[in-house]
C-alpha positions in Angstrom: 76.3 -21.5 131.3 76.2 -24.6 129.0 79.6 -25.7 127.7 78.1 -25.8 123.9 76.9 -21.9 124.4 79.5 -19.5 122.9 79.9 -16.1 124.4 79.2 -13.1 122.1 83.2 -12.6 121.9 83.8 -16.2 121.1 81.1 -16.2 118.5 82.2 -13.2 116.9 85.8 -14.6 116.7 84.5 -18.0 115.1 82.3 -16.1 112.3 85.6 -13.9 111.6 87.6 -17.0 111.2 85.1 -18.3 109.0 85.0 -15.4 106.9 88.8 -15.2 106.6 88.8 -18.9 105.6 86.1 -18.4 103.0 88.1 -15.7 101.6 91.2 -17.5 101.2 89.1 -20.6 99.7 87.6 -18.1 97.2 91.1 -16.7 96.4 92.5 -20.4 95.7 89.6 -21.4 93.8 90.1 -18.2 91.6 93.6 -18.9 91.2 93.1 -22.6 89.8 90.5 -21.4 87.6 92.6 -18.8 86.0 95.3 -21.4 85.7 93.0 -23.6 84.0 91.9 -21.0 81.5 95.9 -19.8 81.0 96.6 -23.5 80.2 93.6 -24.0 77.8 94.5 -20.7 76.1 98.2 -21.6 75.6 97.4 -25.0 74.3 95.0 -23.4 71.9 97.0 -20.7 70.6 100.1 -23.3 70.5 98.2 -25.2 68.0 97.6 -22.3 65.6 100.1 -21.7 62.8 102.5 -18.7 62.6 100.2 -17.6 59.7 97.2 -17.8 61.6 98.8 -16.0 64.2 100.3 -13.1 62.0 96.2 -12.7 60.7 95.4 -12.1 64.4 98.4 -9.4 64.6 100.2 -11.8 67.0 103.5 -13.4 67.1 104.7 -16.6 68.6 106.3 -14.8 71.3 102.9 -13.3 72.3 101.4 -16.3 73.1 102.4 -16.8 76.9 101.8 -13.2 77.6 98.1 -13.5 76.0 97.5 -16.6 77.8 98.7 -15.2 81.2 96.3 -12.4 80.8 93.5 -14.7 79.8 94.2 -16.5 83.3 94.4 -13.3 85.2 91.2 -11.9 83.6 89.5 -15.1 84.6 90.5 -15.1 88.0 89.3 -11.6 88.5 85.9 -12.4 86.8 85.6 -15.4 89.2 86.2 -13.2 92.0 83.8 -10.4 90.9 80.9 -13.1 90.6 
């Protein structure tokens, strides 16, 4: 048998490891995509006046919660794609 040839079991383990690494990488990328959206949303909402927030039915205290929700939704959407 040639040294570069993998047995069926070794090939299967290598494929499983690659799949696990791909899944981990995908989750890490989704996390950072979500954080980017959260940060952008937080910046934009912090630029609005209290009056503008009130017109939207929000208060200044709602801003971090809304930004975190936007980030989570973006991460979930990234993983679903």
